[in-house]
N, CA, C, O and CB atoms as a CASP TS submission, in Angstrom:
PFRMAT TS
TARGET T0000
AUTHOR 0000-0000-0000
METHOD Language model
MODEL 1
PARENT N/A
ATOM      1  N   MET     1       0.844  -1.170   0.000  1.00  0.00           N
ATOM      2  CA  MET     1       0.000   0.000   0.000  1.00  0.00           C
ATOM      3  C   MET     1       0.895   1.241   0.000  1.00  0.00           C
ATOM      4  O   MET     1       1.945   1.240   0.643  1.00  0.00           O
ATOM      5  CB  MET     1      -0.963  -0.007   1.220  1.00  0.00           C
ATOM      6  N   PRO     2       0.496   2.298  -0.712  1.00  0.00           N
ATOM      7  CA  PRO     2       1.320   3.504  -0.797  1.00  0.00           C
ATOM      8  C   PRO     2       1.372   4.253   0.525  1.00  0.00           C
ATOM      9  O   PRO     2       0.590   3.965   1.431  1.00  0.00           O
ATOM     10  CB  PRO     2       0.793   4.422  -1.883  1.00  0.00           C
ATOM     11  N   PRO     3       2.303   5.227   0.648  1.00  0.00           N
ATOM     12  CA  PRO     3       2.335   6.043   1.873  1.00  0.00           C
ATOM     13  C   PRO     3       0.985   6.700   2.100  1.00  0.00           C
ATOM     14  O   PRO     3       0.236   6.955   1.156  1.00  0.00           O
ATOM     15  CB  PRO     3       3.444   7.119   1.791  1.00  0.00           C
ATOM     16  N   PHE     4       0.689   6.967   3.344  1.00  0.00           N
ATOM     17  CA  PHE     4      -0.610   7.513   3.681  1.00  0.00           C
ATOM     18  C   PHE     4      -0.522   9.003   3.932  1.00  0.00           C
ATOM     19  O   PHE     4       0.221   9.459   4.801  1.00  0.00           O
ATOM     20  CB  PHE     4      -1.182   6.811   4.894  1.00  0.00           C
ATOM     21  N   TYR     5      -1.271   9.736   3.179  1.00  0.00           N
ATOM     22  CA  TYR     5      -1.367  11.173   3.336  1.00  0.00           C
ATOM     23  C   TYR     5      -2.793  11.453   3.779  1.00  0.00           C
ATOM     24  O   TYR     5      -3.607  11.944   2.998  1.00  0.00           O
ATOM     25  CB  TYR     5      -0.996  11.943   2.007  1.00  0.00           C
ATOM     26  N   PHE     6      -3.094  11.141   5.036  1.00  0.00           N
ATOM     27  CA  PHE     6      -4.449  11.192   5.549  1.00  0.00           C
ATOM     28  C   PHE     6      -5.107  12.554   5.372  1.00  0.00           C
ATOM     29  O   PHE     6      -6.301  12.630   5.082  1.00  0.00           O
ATOM     30  CB  PHE     6      -4.451  10.823   6.993  1.00  0.00           C
ATOM     31  N   MET     7      -4.374  13.587   5.534  1.00  0.00           N
ATOM     32  CA  MET     7      -4.974  14.907   5.466  1.00  0.00           C
ATOM     33  C   MET     7      -5.439  15.249   4.052  1.00  0.00           C
ATOM     34  O   MET     7      -6.303  16.109   3.882  1.00  0.00           O
ATOM     35  CB  MET     7      -3.990  15.947   5.953  1.00  0.00           C
ATOM     36  N   LYS     8      -4.890  14.598   3.053  1.00  0.00           N
ATOM     37  CA  LYS     8      -5.290  14.861   1.680  1.00  0.00           C
ATOM     38  C   LYS     8      -6.472  13.997   1.255  1.00  0.00           C
ATOM     39  O   LYS     8      -7.036  14.205   0.181  1.00  0.00           O
ATOM     40  CB  LYS     8      -4.121  14.631   0.747  1.00  0.00           C
ATOM     41  N   LYS     9      -6.843  13.053   2.067  1.00  0.00           N
ATOM     42  CA  LYS     9      -7.924  12.129   1.738  1.00  0.00           C
ATOM     43  C   LYS     9      -9.225  12.595   2.366  1.00  0.00           C
ATOM     44  O   LYS     9      -9.225  13.230   3.420  1.00  0.00           O
ATOM     45  CB  LYS     9      -7.587  10.707   2.207  1.00  0.00           C
ATOM     46  N   ARG    10     -10.328  12.278   1.713  1.00  0.00           N
ATOM     47  CA  ARG    10     -11.632  12.509   2.327  1.00  0.00           C
ATOM     48  C   ARG    10     -11.788  11.505   3.454  1.00  0.00           C
ATOM     49  O   ARG    10     -11.199  10.424   3.415  1.00  0.00           O
ATOM     50  CB  ARG    10     -12.800  12.382   1.281  1.00  0.00           C
ATOM     51  N   ASN    11     -12.583  11.859   4.463  1.00  0.00           N
ATOM     52  CA  ASN    11     -12.751  10.978   5.619  1.00  0.00           C
ATOM     53  C   ASN    11     -13.160   9.575   5.240  1.00  0.00           C
ATOM     54  O   ASN    11     -12.615   8.615   5.784  1.00  0.00           O
ATOM     55  CB  ASN    11     -13.766  11.548   6.553  1.00  0.00           C
ATOM     56  N   ASP    12     -14.111   9.421   4.316  1.00  0.00           N
ATOM     57  CA  ASP    12     -14.566   8.079   3.980  1.00  0.00           C
ATOM     58  C   ASP    12     -13.483   7.266   3.285  1.00  0.00           C
ATOM     59  O   ASP    12     -13.489   6.038   3.365  1.00  0.00           O
ATOM     60  CB  ASP    12     -15.794   8.152   3.102  1.00  0.00           C
ATOM     61  N   GLU    13     -12.547   7.937   2.598  1.00  0.00           N
ATOM     62  CA  GLU    13     -11.462   7.220   1.937  1.00  0.00           C
ATOM     63  C   GLU    13     -10.460   6.673   2.945  1.00  0.00           C
ATOM     64  O   GLU    13     -10.062   5.512   2.856  1.00  0.00           O
ATOM     65  CB  GLU    13     -10.755   8.131   0.944  1.00  0.00           C
ATOM     66  N   TRP    14     -10.046   7.510   3.912  1.00  0.00           N
ATOM     67  CA  TRP    14      -9.024   7.012   4.826  1.00  0.00           C
ATOM     68  C   TRP    14      -9.592   6.040   5.846  1.00  0.00           C
ATOM     69  O   TRP    14      -8.865   5.178   6.338  1.00  0.00           O
ATOM     70  CB  TRP    14      -8.358   8.164   5.537  1.00  0.00           C
ATOM     71  N   THR    15     -10.877   6.156   6.177  1.00  0.00           N
ATOM     72  CA  THR    15     -11.448   5.166   7.086  1.00  0.00           C
ATOM     73  C   THR    15     -11.554   3.815   6.383  1.00  0.00           C
ATOM     74  O   THR    15     -11.384   2.767   7.007  1.00  0.00           O
ATOM     75  CB  THR    15     -12.836   5.624   7.595  1.00  0.00           C
ATOM     76  N   LYS    16     -11.832   3.844   5.091  1.00  0.00           N
ATOM     77  CA  LYS    16     -11.837   2.598   4.311  1.00  0.00           C
ATOM     78  C   LYS    16     -10.433   1.993   4.276  1.00  0.00           C
ATOM     79  O   LYS    16     -10.270   0.776   4.359  1.00  0.00           O
ATOM     80  CB  LYS    16     -12.348   2.857   2.866  1.00  0.00           C
ATOM     81  N   MET    17      -9.428   2.852   4.153  1.00  0.00           N
ATOM     82  CA  MET    17      -8.045   2.375   4.146  1.00  0.00           C
ATOM     83  C   MET    17      -7.697   1.726   5.480  1.00  0.00           C
ATOM     84  O   MET    17      -7.029   0.692   5.512  1.00  0.00           O
ATOM     85  CB  MET    17      -7.075   3.532   3.847  1.00  0.00           C
ATOM     86  N   LEU    18      -8.144   2.326   6.582  1.00  0.00           N
ATOM     87  CA  LEU    18      -7.883   1.731   7.899  1.00  0.00           C
ATOM     88  C   LEU    18      -8.526   0.350   8.012  1.00  0.00           C
ATOM     89  O   LEU    18      -7.914  -0.582   8.533  1.00  0.00           O
ATOM     90  CB  LEU    18      -8.407   2.650   9.018  1.00  0.00           C
ATOM     91  N   THR    19      -9.745   0.222   7.530  1.00  0.00           N
ATOM     92  CA  THR    19     -10.438  -1.067   7.561  1.00  0.00           C
ATOM     93  C   THR    19      -9.667  -2.087   6.736  1.00  0.00           C
ATOM     94  O   THR    19      -9.471  -3.221   7.174  1.00  0.00           O
ATOM     95  CB  THR    19     -11.885  -0.929   7.033  1.00  0.00           C
ATOM     96  N   GLU    20      -9.232  -1.694   5.554  1.00  0.00           N
ATOM     97  CA  GLU    20      -8.473  -2.606   4.688  1.00  0.00           C
ATOM     98  C   GLU    20      -7.157  -3.022   5.323  1.00  0.00           C
ATOM     99  O   GLU    20      -6.755  -4.181   5.215  1.00  0.00           O
ATOM    100  CB  GLU    20      -8.207  -1.954   3.338  1.00  0.00           C
ATOM    101  N   MET    21      -6.476  -2.080   5.988  1.00  0.00           N
ATOM    102  CA  MET    21      -5.220  -2.428   6.662  1.00  0.00           C
ATOM    103  C   MET    21      -5.467  -3.451   7.758  1.00  0.00           C
ATOM    104  O   MET    21      -4.710  -4.411   7.906  1.00  0.00           O
ATOM    105  CB  MET    21      -4.553  -1.172   7.250  1.00  0.00           C
ATOM    106  N   ARG    22      -6.530  -3.242   8.526  1.00  0.00           N
ATOM    107  CA  ARG    22      -6.845  -4.200   9.597  1.00  0.00           C
ATOM    108  C   ARG    22      -7.144  -5.572   9.010  1.00  0.00           C
ATOM    109  O   ARG    22      -6.656  -6.585   9.510  1.00  0.00           O
ATOM    110  CB  ARG    22      -8.046  -3.707  10.439  1.00  0.00           C
ATOM    111  N   GLN    23      -7.933  -5.606   7.967  1.00  0.00           N
ATOM    112  CA  GLN    23      -8.293  -6.878   7.344  1.00  0.00           C
ATOM    113  C   GLN    23      -7.070  -7.573   6.754  1.00  0.00           C
ATOM    114  O   GLN    23      -6.977  -8.799   6.804  1.00  0.00           O
ATOM    115  CB  GLN    23      -9.344  -6.657   6.257  1.00  0.00           C
ATOM    116  N   GLU    24      -6.127  -6.806   6.193  1.00  0.00           N
ATOM    117  CA  GLU    24      -4.894  -7.391   5.656  1.00  0.00           C
ATOM    118  C   GLU    24      -4.065  -8.049   6.743  1.00  0.00           C
ATOM    119  O   GLU    24      -3.366  -9.028   6.481  1.00  0.00           O
ATOM    120  CB  GLU    24      -4.066  -6.326   4.952  1.00  0.00           C
ATOM    121  N   THR    25      -4.132  -7.526   7.963  1.00  0.00           N
ATOM    122  CA  THR    25      -3.374  -8.133   9.062  1.00  0.00           C
ATOM    123  C   THR    25      -4.076  -9.369   9.601  1.00  0.00           C
ATOM    124  O   THR    25      -3.489 -10.144  10.356  1.00  0.00           O
ATOM    125  CB  THR    25      -3.164  -7.122  10.190  1.00  0.00           C
ATOM    126  N   GLY    26      -5.348  -9.554   9.209  1.00  0.00           N
ATOM    127  CA  GLY    26      -6.121 -10.706   9.686  1.00  0.00           C
ATOM    128  C   GLY    26      -6.693 -10.507  11.076  1.00  0.00           C
ATOM    129  O   GLY    26      -7.127 -11.465  11.716  1.00  0.00           O
ATOM    130  N   LEU    27      -6.695  -9.263  11.550  1.00  0.00           N
ATOM    131  CA  LEU    27      -7.201  -8.990  12.888  1.00  0.00           C
ATOM    132  C   LEU    27      -8.678  -8.603  12.862  1.00  0.00           C
ATOM    133  O   LEU    27      -9.150  -7.952  11.930  1.00  0.00           O
ATOM    134  CB  LEU    27      -6.384  -7.884  13.541  1.00  0.00           C
ATOM    135  N   SER    28      -9.381  -9.010  13.884  1.00  0.00           N
ATOM    136  CA  SER    28     -10.745  -8.526  14.087  1.00  0.00           C
ATOM    137  C   SER    28     -10.641  -7.144  14.718  1.00  0.00           C
ATOM    138  O   SER    28      -9.570  -6.741  15.171  1.00  0.00           O
ATOM    139  CB  SER    28     -11.590  -9.513  14.990  1.00  0.00           C
ATOM    140  N   GLN    29     -11.746  -6.428  14.747  1.00  0.00           N
ATOM    141  CA  GLN    29     -11.735  -5.127  15.427  1.00  0.00           C
ATOM    142  C   GLN    29     -11.384  -5.309  16.899  1.00  0.00           C
ATOM    143  O   GLN    29     -10.665  -4.493  17.475  1.00  0.00           O
ATOM    144  CB  GLN    29     -13.107  -4.419  15.286  1.00  0.00           C
ATOM    145  N   LYS    30     -11.883  -6.367  17.499  1.00  0.00           N
ATOM    146  CA  LYS    30     -11.602  -6.622  18.915  1.00  0.00           C
ATOM    147  C   LYS    30     -10.112  -6.873  19.138  1.00  0.00           C
ATOM    148  O   LYS    30      -9.520  -6.307  20.057  1.00  0.00           O
ATOM    149  CB  LYS    30     -12.421  -7.825  19.418  1.00  0.00           C
ATOM    150  N   ALA    31      -9.510  -7.708  18.312  1.00  0.00           N
ATOM    151  CA  ALA    31      -8.080  -8.013  18.463  1.00  0.00           C
ATOM    152  C   ALA    31      -7.225  -6.772  18.213  1.00  0.00           C
ATOM    153  O   ALA    31      -6.253  -6.530  18.927  1.00  0.00           O
ATOM    154  CB  ALA    31      -7.665  -9.140  17.498  1.00  0.00           C
ATOM    155  N   ALA    32      -7.585  -5.996  17.210  1.00  0.00           N
ATOM    156  CA  ALA    32      -6.836  -4.777  16.901  1.00  0.00           C
ATOM    157  C   ALA    32      -6.948  -3.775  18.046  1.00  0.00           C
ATOM    158  O   ALA    32      -5.964  -3.145  18.433  1.00  0.00           O
ATOM    159  CB  ALA    32      -7.344  -4.146  15.592  1.00  0.00           C
ATOM    160  N   SER    33      -8.153  -3.639  18.579  1.00  0.00           N
ATOM    161  CA  SER    33      -8.345  -2.677  19.664  1.00  0.00           C
ATOM    162  C   SER    33      -7.584  -3.096  20.924  1.00  0.00           C
ATOM    163  O   SER    33      -7.003  -2.253  21.607  1.00  0.00           O
ATOM    164  CB  SER    33      -9.837  -2.527  19.980  1.00  0.00           C
ATOM    165  N   LEU    34      -7.586  -4.384  21.228  1.00  0.00           N
ATOM    166  CA  LEU    34      -6.834  -4.868  22.388  1.00  0.00           C
ATOM    167  C   LEU    34      -5.344  -4.613  22.213  1.00  0.00           C
ATOM    168  O   LEU    34      -4.672  -4.179  23.148  1.00  0.00           O
ATOM    169  CB  LEU    34      -7.089  -6.366  22.610  1.00  0.00           C
ATOM    170  N   ALA    35      -4.824  -4.880  21.016  1.00  0.00           N
ATOM    171  CA  ALA    35      -3.396  -4.679  20.758  1.00  0.00           C
ATOM    172  C   ALA    35      -3.014  -3.202  20.828  1.00  0.00           C
ATOM    173  O   ALA    35      -1.895  -2.867  21.214  1.00  0.00           O
ATOM    174  CB  ALA    35      -3.022  -5.248  19.390  1.00  0.00           C
ATOM    175  N   ALA    36      -3.939  -2.323  20.456  1.00  0.00           N
ATOM    176  CA  ALA    36      -3.674  -0.879  20.479  1.00  0.00           C
ATOM    177  C   ALA    36      -3.997  -0.248  21.826  1.00  0.00           C
ATOM    178  O   ALA    36      -3.673   0.917  22.058  1.00  0.00           O
ATOM    179  CB  ALA    36      -4.475  -0.187  19.394  1.00  0.00           C
ATOM    180  N   GLY    37      -4.633  -1.008  22.718  1.00  0.00           N
ATOM    181  CA  GLY    37      -5.005  -0.472  24.019  1.00  0.00           C
ATOM    182  C   GLY    37      -6.205   0.462  23.942  1.00  0.00           C
ATOM    183  O   GLY    37      -6.326   1.399  24.731  1.00  0.00           O
ATOM    184  N   LEU    38      -7.089   0.199  22.984  1.00  0.00           N
ATOM    185  CA  LEU    38      -8.280   1.019  22.784  1.00  0.00           C
ATOM    186  C   LEU    38      -9.518   0.151  22.884  1.00  0.00           C
ATOM    187  O   LEU    38      -9.421  -1.077  22.879  1.00  0.00           O
ATOM    188  CB  LEU    38      -8.233   1.741  21.423  1.00  0.00           C
ATOM    189  N   SER    39     -10.680   0.776  22.974  1.00  0.00           N
ATOM    190  CA  SER    39     -11.906  -0.011  23.040  1.00  0.00           C
ATOM    191  C   SER    39     -12.301  -0.483  21.634  1.00  0.00           C
ATOM    192  O   SER    39     -11.979   0.153  20.631  1.00  0.00           O
ATOM    193  CB  SER    39     -13.051   0.816  23.681  1.00  0.00           C
ATOM    194  N   GLU    40     -12.992  -1.596  21.597  1.00  0.00           N
ATOM    195  CA  GLU    40     -13.481  -2.117  20.324  1.00  0.00           C
ATOM    196  C   GLU    40     -14.439  -1.112  19.679  1.00  0.00           C
ATOM    197  O   GLU    40     -14.426  -0.926  18.462  1.00  0.00           O
ATOM    198  CB  GLU    40     -14.181  -3.482  20.527  1.00  0.00           C
ATOM    199  N   ASN    41     -15.271  -0.465  20.505  1.00  0.00           N
ATOM    200  CA  ASN    41     -16.197   0.539  19.980  1.00  0.00           C
ATOM    201  C   ASN    41     -15.461   1.690  19.318  1.00  0.00           C
ATOM    202  O   ASN    41     -15.916   2.215  18.302  1.00  0.00           O
ATOM    203  CB  ASN    41     -17.086   1.070  21.090  1.00  0.00           C
ATOM    204  N   TYR    42     -14.336   2.083  19.880  1.00  0.00           N
ATOM    205  CA  TYR    42     -13.566   3.186  19.305  1.00  0.00           C
ATOM    206  C   TYR    42     -13.090   2.821  17.906  1.00  0.00           C
ATOM    207  O   TYR    42     -13.273   3.593  16.964  1.00  0.00           O
ATOM    208  CB  TYR    42     -12.364   3.541  20.204  1.00  0.00           C
ATOM    209  N   VAL    43     -12.483   1.652  17.767  1.00  0.00           N
ATOM    210  CA  VAL    43     -11.984   1.212  16.461  1.00  0.00           C
ATOM    211  C   VAL    43     -13.136   1.095  15.465  1.00  0.00           C
ATOM    212  O   VAL    43     -13.011   1.525  14.318  1.00  0.00           O
ATOM    213  CB  VAL    43     -11.246  -0.141  16.588  1.00  0.00           C
ATOM    214  N   ALA    44     -14.247   0.520  15.896  1.00  0.00           N
ATOM    215  CA  ALA    44     -15.412   0.373  15.018  1.00  0.00           C
ATOM    216  C   ALA    44     -15.947   1.735  14.586  1.00  0.00           C
ATOM    217  O   ALA    44     -16.271   1.928  13.414  1.00  0.00           O
ATOM    218  CB  ALA    44     -16.519  -0.427  15.722  1.00  0.00           C
ATOM    219  N   ASN    45     -16.041   2.670  15.511  1.00  0.00           N
ATOM    220  CA  ASN    45     -16.559   4.001  15.183  1.00  0.00           C
ATOM    221  C   ASN    45     -15.652   4.758  14.224  1.00  0.00           C
ATOM    222  O   ASN    45     -16.134   5.476  13.348  1.00  0.00           O
ATOM    223  CB  ASN    45     -16.745   4.812  16.448  1.00  0.00           C
ATOM    224  N   VAL    46     -14.358   4.605  14.382  1.00  0.00           N
ATOM    225  CA  VAL    46     -13.421   5.249  13.457  1.00  0.00           C
ATOM    226  C   VAL    46     -13.564   4.624  12.067  1.00  0.00           C
ATOM    227  O   VAL    46     -13.598   5.341  11.067  1.00  0.00           O
ATOM    228  CB  VAL    46     -11.952   5.116  13.971  1.00  0.00           C
ATOM    229  N   GLU    47     -13.647   3.302  12.001  1.00  0.00           N
ATOM    230  CA  GLU    47     -13.784   2.629  10.708  1.00  0.00           C
ATOM    231  C   GLU    47     -15.101   2.984  10.021  1.00  0.00           C
ATOM    232  O   GLU    47     -15.166   3.015   8.792  1.00  0.00           O
ATOM    233  CB  GLU    47     -13.686   1.118  10.891  1.00  0.00           C
ATOM    234  N   ARG    48     -16.132   3.247  10.786  1.00  0.00           N
ATOM    235  CA  ARG    48     -17.431   3.620  10.211  1.00  0.00           C
ATOM    236  C   ARG    48     -17.542   5.124   9.966  1.00  0.00           C
ATOM    237  O   ARG    48     -18.580   5.615   9.521  1.00  0.00           O
ATOM    238  CB  ARG    48     -18.560   3.166  11.131  1.00  0.00           C
ATOM    239  N   ASN    49     -16.467   5.845  10.259  1.00  0.00           N
ATOM    240  CA  ASN    49     -16.423   7.290  10.079  1.00  0.00           C
ATOM    241  C   ASN    49     -17.426   8.009  10.985  1.00  0.00           C
ATOM    242  O   ASN    49     -17.963   9.059  10.633  1.00  0.00           O
ATOM    243  CB  ASN    49     -16.695   7.640   8.623  1.00  0.00           C
ATOM    244  N   CYS    50     -17.664   7.420  12.159  1.00  0.00           N
ATOM    245  CA  CYS    50     -18.559   8.050  13.143  1.00  0.00           C
ATOM    246  C   CYS    50     -17.785   8.975  14.064  1.00  0.00           C
ATOM    247  O   CYS    50     -18.376   9.813  14.746  1.00  0.00           O
ATOM    248  CB  CYS    50     -19.293   6.985  13.971  1.00  0.00           C
ATOM    249  N   MET    51     -16.475   8.831  14.088  1.00  0.00           N
ATOM    250  CA  MET    51     -15.634   9.721  14.891  1.00  0.00           C
ATOM    251  C   MET    51     -14.256   9.807  14.257  1.00  0.00           C
ATOM    252  O   MET    51     -13.817   8.894  13.557  1.00  0.00           O
ATOM    253  CB  MET    51     -15.533   9.224  16.362  1.00  0.00           C
ATOM    254  N   SER    52     -13.591  10.906  14.511  1.00  0.00           N
ATOM    255  CA  SER    52     -12.232  11.103  14.007  1.00  0.00           C
ATOM    256  C   SER    52     -11.245  10.755  15.110  1.00  0.00           C
ATOM    257  O   SER    52     -11.418  11.175  16.254  1.00  0.00           O
ATOM    258  CB  SER    52     -12.018  12.568  13.514  1.00  0.00           C
ATOM    259  N   PRO    53     -10.213   9.989  14.775  1.00  0.00           N
ATOM    260  CA  PRO    53      -9.238   9.620  15.808  1.00  0.00           C
ATOM    261  C   PRO    53      -8.286  10.770  16.112  1.00  0.00           C
ATOM    262  O   PRO    53      -8.027  11.624  15.264  1.00  0.00           O
ATOM    263  CB  PRO    53      -8.442   8.389  15.371  1.00  0.00           C
ATOM    264  N   THR    54      -7.779  10.774  17.317  1.00  0.00           N
ATOM    265  CA  THR    54      -6.702  11.707  17.633  1.00  0.00           C
ATOM    266  C   THR    54      -5.442  11.182  16.955  1.00  0.00           C
ATOM    267  O   THR    54      -5.375  10.012  16.578  1.00  0.00           O
ATOM    268  CB  THR    54      -6.498  11.864  19.194  1.00  0.00           C
ATOM    269  N   VAL    55      -4.462  12.033  16.803  1.00  0.00           N
ATOM    270  CA  VAL    55      -3.205  11.613  16.183  1.00  0.00           C
ATOM    271  C   VAL    55      -2.570  10.494  17.005  1.00  0.00           C
ATOM    272  O   VAL    55      -2.070   9.517  16.448  1.00  0.00           O
ATOM    273  CB  VAL    55      -2.228  12.811  16.050  1.00  0.00           C
ATOM    274  N   ARG    56      -2.589  10.635  18.315  1.00  0.00           N
ATOM    275  CA  ARG    56      -1.980   9.628  19.193  1.00  0.00           C
ATOM    276  C   ARG    56      -2.659   8.262  19.023  1.00  0.00           C
ATOM    277  O   ARG    56      -1.982   7.239  18.918  1.00  0.00           O
ATOM    278  CB  ARG    56      -2.066  10.080  20.666  1.00  0.00           C
ATOM    279  N   ARG    57      -3.985   8.251  18.996  1.00  0.00           N
ATOM    280  CA  ARG    57      -4.699   6.986  18.861  1.00  0.00           C
ATOM    281  C   ARG    57      -4.566   6.411  17.451  1.00  0.00           C
ATOM    282  O   ARG    57      -4.467   5.195  17.281  1.00  0.00           O
ATOM    283  CB  ARG    57      -6.172   7.175  19.208  1.00  0.00           C
ATOM    284  N   LEU    58      -4.562   7.271  16.456  1.00  0.00           N
ATOM    285  CA  LEU    58      -4.349   6.802  15.087  1.00  0.00           C
ATOM    286  C   LEU    58      -2.982   6.158  14.970  1.00  0.00           C
ATOM    287  O   LEU    58      -2.836   5.126  14.314  1.00  0.00           O
ATOM    288  CB  LEU    58      -4.486   7.960  14.078  1.00  0.00           C
ATOM    289  N   ASP    59      -1.975   6.754  15.598  1.00  0.00           N
ATOM    290  CA  ASP    59      -0.623   6.199  15.578  1.00  0.00           C
ATOM    291  C   ASP    59      -0.588   4.816  16.236  1.00  0.00           C
ATOM    292  O   ASP    59       0.102   3.915  15.759  1.00  0.00           O
ATOM    293  CB  ASP    59       0.355   7.150  16.289  1.00  0.00           C
ATOM    294  N   LYS    60      -1.329   4.654  17.327  1.00  0.00           N
ATOM    295  CA  LYS    60      -1.383   3.344  18.004  1.00  0.00           C
ATOM    296  C   LYS    60      -1.999   2.285  17.097  1.00  0.00           C
ATOM    297  O   LYS    60      -1.484   1.172  16.990  1.00  0.00           O
ATOM    298  CB  LYS    60      -2.192   3.443  19.316  1.00  0.00           C
ATOM    299  N   VAL    61      -3.098   2.637  16.448  1.00  0.00           N
ATOM    300  CA  VAL    61      -3.776   1.686  15.560  1.00  0.00           C
ATOM    301  C   VAL    61      -2.875   1.333  14.375  1.00  0.00           C
ATOM    302  O   VAL    61      -2.731   0.161  14.024  1.00  0.00           O
ATOM    303  CB  VAL    61      -5.122   2.271  15.058  1.00  0.00           C
ATOM    304  N   LEU    62      -2.278   2.342  13.769  1.00  0.00           N
ATOM    305  CA  LEU    62      -1.403   2.089  12.626  1.00  0.00           C
ATOM    306  C   LEU    62      -0.216   1.205  13.010  1.00  0.00           C
ATOM    307  O   LEU    62       0.196   0.351  12.226  1.00  0.00           O
ATOM    308  CB  LEU    62      -0.903   3.409  12.045  1.00  0.00           C
ATOM    309  N   ALA    63       0.334   1.402  14.201  1.00  0.00           N
ATOM    310  CA  ALA    63       1.454   0.572  14.655  1.00  0.00           C
ATOM    311  C   ALA    63       1.049  -0.896  14.736  1.00  0.00           C
ATOM    312  O   ALA    63       1.834  -1.778  14.388  1.00  0.00           O
ATOM    313  CB  ALA    63       1.959   1.054  16.021  1.00  0.00           C
ATOM    314  N   VAL    64      -0.159  -1.156  15.190  1.00  0.00           N
ATOM    315  CA  VAL    64      -0.655  -2.534  15.258  1.00  0.00           C
ATOM    316  C   VAL    64      -0.720  -3.139  13.855  1.00  0.00           C
ATOM    317  O   VAL    64      -0.474  -4.332  13.675  1.00  0.00           O
ATOM    318  CB  VAL    64      -2.052  -2.582  15.934  1.00  0.00           C
ATOM    319  N   TYR    65      -1.052  -2.311  12.865  1.00  0.00           N
ATOM    320  CA  TYR    65      -1.171  -2.779  11.480  1.00  0.00           C
ATOM    321  C   TYR    65       0.163  -2.797  10.744  1.00  0.00           C
ATOM    322  O   TYR    65       0.234  -3.221   9.590  1.00  0.00           O
ATOM    323  CB  TYR    65      -2.146  -1.907  10.727  1.00  0.00           C
ATOM    324  N   GLY    66       1.226  -2.334  11.413  1.00  0.00           N
ATOM    325  CA  GLY    66       2.551  -2.343  10.795  1.00  0.00           C
ATOM    326  C   GLY    66       2.879  -1.068  10.023  1.00  0.00           C
ATOM    327  O   GLY    66       3.758  -1.077   9.162  1.00  0.00           O
ATOM    328  N   TYR    67       2.185   0.021  10.320  1.00  0.00           N
ATOM    329  CA  TYR    67       2.413   1.304   9.648  1.00  0.00           C
ATOM    330  C   TYR    67       2.751   2.360  10.689  1.00  0.00           C
ATOM    331  O   TYR    67       2.586   2.156  11.891  1.00  0.00           O
ATOM    332  CB  TYR    67       1.169   1.732   8.816  1.00  0.00           C
ATOM    333  N   GLU    68       3.232   3.500  10.187  1.00  0.00           N
ATOM    334  CA  GLU    68       3.487   4.624  11.078  1.00  0.00           C
ATOM    335  C   GLU    68       3.064   5.915  10.404  1.00  0.00           C
ATOM    336  O   GLU    68       3.025   6.008   9.178  1.00  0.00           O
ATOM    337  CB  GLU    68       4.972   4.684  11.481  1.00  0.00           C
ATOM    338  N   LEU    69       2.750   6.903  11.217  1.00  0.00           N
ATOM    339  CA  LEU    69       2.423   8.232  10.694  1.00  0.00           C
ATOM    340  C   LEU    69       3.708   8.942  10.311  1.00  0.00           C
ATOM    341  O   LEU    69       4.753   8.760  10.935  1.00  0.00           O
ATOM    342  CB  LEU    69       1.624   9.068  11.736  1.00  0.00           C
ATOM    343  N   GLU    70       3.607   9.742   9.285  1.00  0.00           N
ATOM    344  CA  GLU    70       4.760  10.513   8.861  1.00  0.00           C
ATOM    345  C   GLU    70       4.285  11.914   8.478  1.00  0.00           C
ATOM    346  O   GLU    70       3.272  12.074   7.797  1.00  0.00           O
ATOM    347  CB  GLU    70       5.498   9.820   7.673  1.00  0.00           C
ATOM    348  N   VAL    71       5.018  12.904   8.918  1.00  0.00           N
ATOM    349  CA  VAL    71       4.692  14.283   8.563  1.00  0.00           C
ATOM    350  C   VAL    71       5.595  14.646   7.391  1.00  0.00           C
ATOM    351  O   VAL    71       6.816  14.506   7.456  1.00  0.00           O
ATOM    352  CB  VAL    71       4.885  15.279   9.790  1.00  0.00           C
ATOM    353  N   VAL    72       4.961  15.118   6.313  1.00  0.00           N
ATOM    354  CA  VAL    72       5.697  15.453   5.104  1.00  0.00           C
ATOM    355  C   VAL    72       5.459  16.914   4.761  1.00  0.00           C
ATOM    356  O   VAL    72       4.317  17.364   4.665  1.00  0.00           O
ATOM    357  CB  VAL    72       5.282  14.538   3.930  1.00  0.00           C
ATOM    358  N   LYS    73       6.555  17.653   4.577  1.00  0.00           N
ATOM    359  CA  LYS    73       6.432  19.058   4.207  1.00  0.00           C
ATOM    360  C   LYS    73       6.026  19.154   2.735  1.00  0.00           C
ATOM    361  O   LYS    73       6.533  18.436   1.874  1.00  0.00           O
ATOM    362  CB  LYS    73       7.767  19.820   4.467  1.00  0.00           C
ATOM    363  N   ARG    74       5.094  20.067   2.487  1.00  0.00           N
ATOM    364  CA  ARG    74       4.654  20.250   1.094  1.00  0.00           C
ATOM    365  C   ARG    74       5.684  20.965   0.287  1.00  0.00           C
ATOM    366  O   ARG    74       5.479  21.203  -0.903  1.00  0.00           O
ATOM    367  CB  ARG    74       3.353  21.009   1.032  1.00  0.00           C
TER
END
């Protein structure tokens, strides 16, 4: 998967990407949330675009999926 430029993506696009990353790892929402130290409801709500994650929590979820956030200067 290409580098992630979340801020350039529409919310529904990057939440779909998060779901796909989780599915590629073979994790359920429950397993992913436990590994990230978050609630299952939180992960589900972010994937459904019902809430926006904080940078810190997004970083935790991405780490579980084998990715990291990167800040890129335009």
